[in-house]
N, C-alpha and C positions, 0 to 999 in steps of 0.2 A: 776599925769599924767602917770609917768612911771609905777606906780603900777597898775593903771586902764588899761593902755595899755597892760601891761603884762597879766592881768587877761582876757582881751578881746581876746588876741592872744591865750592864753592857752585854753579858752573855745571853740574858733572857731577851733583851731587845733585839739583838742580832738574829736570834732564832725566830722571833716573831716576824721580823722583816723578811727573812728568808721564806717563811711559810706564807706570808702575805704575797710575796712575789710569785711563789708557786701557785697559790690560789688564783692570783690575777692571770697567770698564764693559762690555767685551767679554764678560767672565765672567758678569756679571749678565744681559746680553742672551741669552747662550747658555743660562743657567739658565732664563730665562723661556721660551725656545723649547723647551727640554727639557720643562718643566712643561706647556706648551700641547700638545705632542705627546703626552705621557703622558695628559693629561686627555682629549684627542680620542680616543686609542686606547681608553681605559676606557669612554667614552660609546658609542663605536661597537661595542665588544664587547657591550654590553647590547642594542644594536639587532640585531646579528648573532644573539645568543642568542634574541631574540624571533622573528626570521625562521626560524631553524632549528628552533625548537620547534613551528612551525606549518607551514612550507613545506618539503615534501620534493621539490619539483620540481627539474628541472635548474638553473633559474635560482637557486633557493635554495641548492642545493649549490655552485654556482659562486661565489656571493657568499661563502659560508663559506670556500671554498678561496682566493679572492682575499684575504680578510681574513687568512688564515693566512700568505700570502706577505708581506703588509704587516707582519705581526708579525716575520717574519725580518729584513726591512729595517729596521724600527724598532729591533730588538735591536742590529743592526749599528751604526746611527748613534748609538744611546744608549751603546753600549759605547765607541765612539770618543770621544764627549763626555766620558764618565767618565774615560777614559784621559788625555785632555788636561787635565782639571781636576786629576786626581791627579798629573800630571807637573809642574805648575807651582804652586809655593807663592808666591802673590803677597804674602803677609804677611812674607816674609823680610826681615830688615834689610839684608842684603847684595845685594838684588835690583838688578841693574844694568839700564841702559837697553836693552841688546841682548837680554838674556833676557826682559825685560818686553815688548819689541816682538815677539819670537818667540812669546811666550805669547798676546799679543793676536791675532797673525795666525792661530795655530792655533785659538784660540777662535772667531774670526769665521768660520773655515772650517767648523768643526763646527756653529756656529749656522746657517750657510747650508744645510748638509746637513739639519739638523733642520727648518728652515723649509720646505725643498723637499719633504721627505717629508710634512710636515704639510699642505702645499698639495695634494699628490697624495691624501692620506688624505681631506681635505675633499671633493675632487671625487668620490672613490669613494663617500663617504657620501651626497652629493647624488644620485648615480645609484641608490642603494638606496631612494629615496623611495617608488616604487610598491610594492615588495616589503614595505617596512616598514609602509606604510599598510594593506596587505591583512592583514599579520600582526597588527597592532594591532586591526584590526576583528574578526578571529577571536578574539583574546584578550578583547576587550570582550564577546563573546558568551558567554564561558566561565562567568563567575559567574552570570549570569541563567539559563543553561541548567541548571547544577547545581542552582540554587534551584528551578527549575520541576520538576525530577525529585524533589527532596525533597518539595515541596508535593503533587505527584501521588501519591507513595507515602502521604503523610499522609491525603489525601482517600480513597484506596482503603482504607486501614486503618479510617477512620471509617465508610465505607459497609459494609464487611464486619462491623464491630461492630454496626451498626444491623440488618443482616440476621440476625445471630445472635441479637440480642435479641428478634426476632420468632419465634424457634423454629426457624430454618433453620440447618443445620450449615455449609453452604457449604465443605465440606472441600477440594474441588478448587480453589476460589478462594483459600482460605487457603494451600494448597500453592504455587499460582502466585505469591502475594504473598511467601511465604517465600523462594522462589527468587530474588527480586529483592534480597534483603538483601546478598548478596556484591557485587552491582553497586553498591549504595549505598556499601559499604565502599571499593570502588575509586574511586568518585567523590570520596569524602572524602580519599583519599590524594593526589588532585590531579593536575594536568596535568604537574607536574614529574616524576612517576614514570611516568605512562602516556602522556604526549603530549597535545597540545591536540586534535588531530583525533580521536584515539581517545576522549578524554574527552567531546568534543562528541557523537560518535556514540553513546557509551554513555548519555549523558544523554537524548538523543532516544529511544533504545530503551526506557529505563526509563519515560519519560513515556508512550510508546505502550502498553506492557504494563500500567502502573499504571492508566491511564485505562480500558483494556479491562476490567480486574478491577473497577474502581469501577463502570463502567456495568453489568456483569453483576450485581454485588452489589445495585445499586439496583433492577434489574429482577427480582430473585429473588422478592420477594413477589408481584409481578404474574404472573410465570411460574408460580409455585405455584398461584395462583388460577385461571389459565387452564388448567393441567393438570387441576386438580380439575373444572373445568367440562366439559372435553372427556371426561374419564372418565365423568362422570355422563351426558352427552348420548349418548355411544356405547353406554353400558350400556343406556340406555333404548331406543336404536335397535335394539340386538341383541335385546332382549326382544320388541320389536314385530315384527322380522323373523322371529323364531322362531315367533311366532303366525301371521304371513302365510305362512311356509313350510309350515305345516300345512294351509293352504287350497289348496295347489297340486294336491294329489292329487284333490280333488273337481273342480277345473277340468279336469284331464286326463281324468277319468272322463267328464265331459260331452263333451269333444272326441272321445273314442273312441266314445261312443255316437252322436253326431250327424254326425261327419265321417269322411272316408276316412283311412286310415293316413298318407298323404302329408301330411296337415294337422297331425299331432301327434306322429309318431314321433320327430322330432328333439328333442322336449321330454321324452321318457321319463325321462331321468336327472335332471331338475330337482329333484324332491322330495328325492332322496337327496343330491344335490350341495348343495342349500340347507341341509339339516340339518348336513352335514359342515362347510361353510364357517362357518355360524353357531357351531358348536361350536368351531372353530378361533379365531374372533373372540373368543369368551368366554374361551378359554384365554389368548389374548394380552392380553385386558383384565386378567386376574388378574396376569399378568406385569408389565403396565404399572402396576398399582396397587402392586405390590411395589417396583418401581423408584421410583415416586413417594414411597412411604413411606421408602425409603432415600435419597431425594433425589438419585437418579441421573437428572438431568433429561434429558440427551441420550438415554439408553436409553428413558426413559418416552416421549419425543416420537417416537422411531423406532417403538416398539411401537404407539403410538396411530395412527400413519400406516398401519401394517400392518393394524390393526383396521379402519380406515376403508376401505382398499382391499378387504378381504374382504367387508365389509358392502355396499360398492358393487356388487361382483360378484354377491352374493346378491340384492340388490335388483333388479338388471337381469334376472337369471334368473327371479325370481318375477314381476316385472312383465311379462316376455316372455310368460309363460303366460296371464296374465289379458288382456293386450292381444290375444293371438292369438285367444282366444275371442270377445272383443268385435268384432274386425274380421271374423272369419268369420261371426258372427251377422249383422252388418250386410250383408255382400255376399250371404249366403245368403237373406236376407229380400228384398233388392232390390239387385241389382248395377248397375242402370242409372245410379243417381246417381254411383257411382264412375266408371263408364265415361264419362259425360258430362263429369265434371270433367277427366278426362284428355284427352278429345277437344277440349274448350274450350282447354286449354293448348296443344295442337298447333296449333289454328287460330290462336290468338293469336301463336304463334311464326312461323307461315307468313305472317301479315300483316306482322310485323316484318321477315321476310326479304325481302318484296316491296316494302317501303317505299322509294320513290325508284328503283325498278328496273322494267324491262319484263319481265325474266326473272330467276328466282332464281339465286343462286350455287349450283352443284352441291354444293359442300361443305356448304351449309346444307340444300338441298332433299333430298339423299339421306337423311340421318339422319331427317328429318321424315317423308318418305314411308315409310321402313321402320317408323317408329313407328306410323303408321296401320295398317300391315299387322299389326304385332304386337298391337295392340289388338283387331283383328278376330279374329285367331287365338285370343287369350285368351278372347274372348266365345264363340267356337265351342267352346272346350274345356270349357265349362260344361255341355255336353250329357251325357246319360247319367244313370244312377240315382244314382251317388255321385261328383259332380263334385269335381275337385281345386281347391277354393276357394283354398287357400293358394298354389298355383302362379299362380292368377289374380291374387291380391293382389300377390304379389312381382313378377309380370310388369308389372303396371301401375305399381308403384313404380319399376321399372327404366326404363320408358318415360318416366315423369315426370323422372327423373334425366337421361336422354338429351336430352329437350326443353329442360330448363333449361340443360344444357351448351351447346346450340346458341344459345340466347338470350344467354347470357353471352359466347360467342365473337363473335356479331354486334355486341354493344355494345362490346366491347373493340376490335374492328377499326374501328368507326366513330369511337370516341374517338381512335384513333391516326391517323385520316384515311385509312384504306385503303378 
């Protein structure tokens, strides 16, 4: 009895211990599978966070949604694993072979579930490769971009300080630089708060604005010197024009004395107009000087442009009067030279029109024939006691323009092969 009982106990106990060892091995394998799945999920979560921080595209959003679904499945298999582990105490002294075998089967089942989900998670992670690479590239740009923004702001600050040390206030540039301070604060807060794309965009914008401020600050001394030079030059020119404007009236007096009214009546308002525009220019010059003193550079530049335009207008009007007298003097003394120059231009155009042709093209011949007639009529108009020399001069100028137009048209057509 005792020997048989001892043998039965020894056989049953050995079997139970073997089953316990098998179940323990299954438990260890399931624990390893659980750990590997948990580690893979943690690693992949970092990748997904990297992607979602950068990529707001449909593909990026879909990756995040798919990972969330995996999370649900992982929670389910993990819960099943924990439940099985909690349900079986493999260290019990009274663990029988049947219970150990059942524990082993359940543990192997949950291990298989854990490994299957792990395999699916690995394949999902491999498919994220392009998205993750793109996101990591963007993140790699982040720190250098923020650093470039900081350096650009520092360079702008140094350039502004240098400009101010030379006596320039540069208040507008200082205001623009101060406006970038909140942007630097946001950059320092990082992409975790504002997002990678927004941070990169902000960094690029800060670089552009800061470099613009730096460039303008570095050019300020040169701009001040150039403004001073233009002020001096335009002031000298205004004074010279004021003197020249005073000489228009004697020119008009001679025109009135020697030529018919048609030759000078359109110039009657030039003296008064010249004085008025020079006075306007001098007023604008004073405004420009004030703007320069207050370092309102844009205003000073605009005012100096207005001064230049006024002086150009005055210069043209004054010059028109003296040129008129000179031309009328020339043709009244001898108009034949002027006429011959125009006739020569017509003949030259006629030769060009006939080159390579037996008969001229009517489109060319017509205007040239009419030009001959116009010259003849202009010469005939010089008869009488008080000829209209100005009409004669303007008519010949008009003929010259017509002839040149025909010449240009012929050359264009021949260049085009027509």
